[in-house]
C-alpha positions as CSV (number, residue, x, y, z in Angstrom):
1,M,-2.1,0.2,13.6
2,D,1.4,-0.1,12.5
3,P,3.5,2.9,12.9
4,S,4.7,2.6,9.5
5,A,0.9,3.1,8.4
6,R,0.4,5.9,10.4
7,T,3.4,7.5,9.0
8,A,2.1,6.6,5.4
9,L,-1.2,8.0,6.1
10,S,0.2,11.3,7.5
11,A,2.1,11.6,4.4
12,L,-0.9,11.7,2.1
13,P,-2.8,14.6,0.9
14,P,-6.9,14.1,1.3
15,R,-7.0,12.8,-2.4
16,P,-3.9,11.3,-3.2
17,D,-3.2,10.5,-7.0
18,F,-1.7,6.9,-7.6
19,A,1.8,7.8,-7.5
20,Q,1.4,9.3,-4.2
21,T,-0.3,6.4,-2.7
22,Y,2.0,3.9,-4.4
23,D,5.1,5.8,-2.8
24,A,3.4,6.0,0.6
25,W,2.4,2.4,1.0
26,F,4.9,0.1,-1.0
27,G,7.2,-0.5,2.0
28,Y,4.1,-1.1,4.2
29,V,2.4,-3.3,1.8
30,W,5.6,-5.2,1.1
31,R,6.4,-5.8,5.0
32,M,2.9,-6.8,5.7
33,L,2.8,-9.5,2.9
34,R,6.1,-10.8,4.2
35,R,4.5,-11.1,7.7
36,L,1.5,-12.8,6.6
37,G,3.7,-15.6,5.1
38,V,3.8,-14.8,1.5
39,R,6.7,-16.7,0.0
40,E,9.9,-14.5,-0.8
41,A,9.4,-15.2,-4.5
42,E,5.9,-14.3,-4.6
43,I,6.0,-10.8,-2.7
44,A,6.6,-9.0,-5.8
45,D,3.8,-10.3,-7.6
46,A,1.4,-10.2,-4.6
47,T,2.6,-6.5,-3.9
48,Q,1.6,-5.6,-7.7
49,E,-1.8,-7.3,-7.3
50,V,-2.5,-5.3,-4.3
51,F,-1.7,-2.0,-6.2
52,I,-3.7,-3.0,-9.2
53,T,-6.5,-3.2,-6.7
54,V,-5.4,0.1,-5.4
55,H,-5.3,1.7,-8.7
56,R,-8.9,0.3,-9.9
57,R,-10.4,1.4,-6.6
58,L,-8.5,4.8,-5.8
59,A,-11.8,7.0,-6.2
60,D,-13.2,5.3,-3.3
61,F,-9.9,5.3,-1.3
62,D,-10.3,6.8,2.1
63,P,-6.7,7.7,3.6
64,R,-8.0,7.9,7.1
């Protein structure tokens, strides 16, 4: 696991709300999308798509 992901995980309470999740994971998601080859012009949109999914599925999210 990426060290920044471990840091993000350790910063989250057991049941984070969306704002906490977004703040903790935004940088990691952005970097991973870039590393996965998403074009620079599309990273913002792809990041938004990730967090739309997170928002929909937050009740199922297990931060472990």
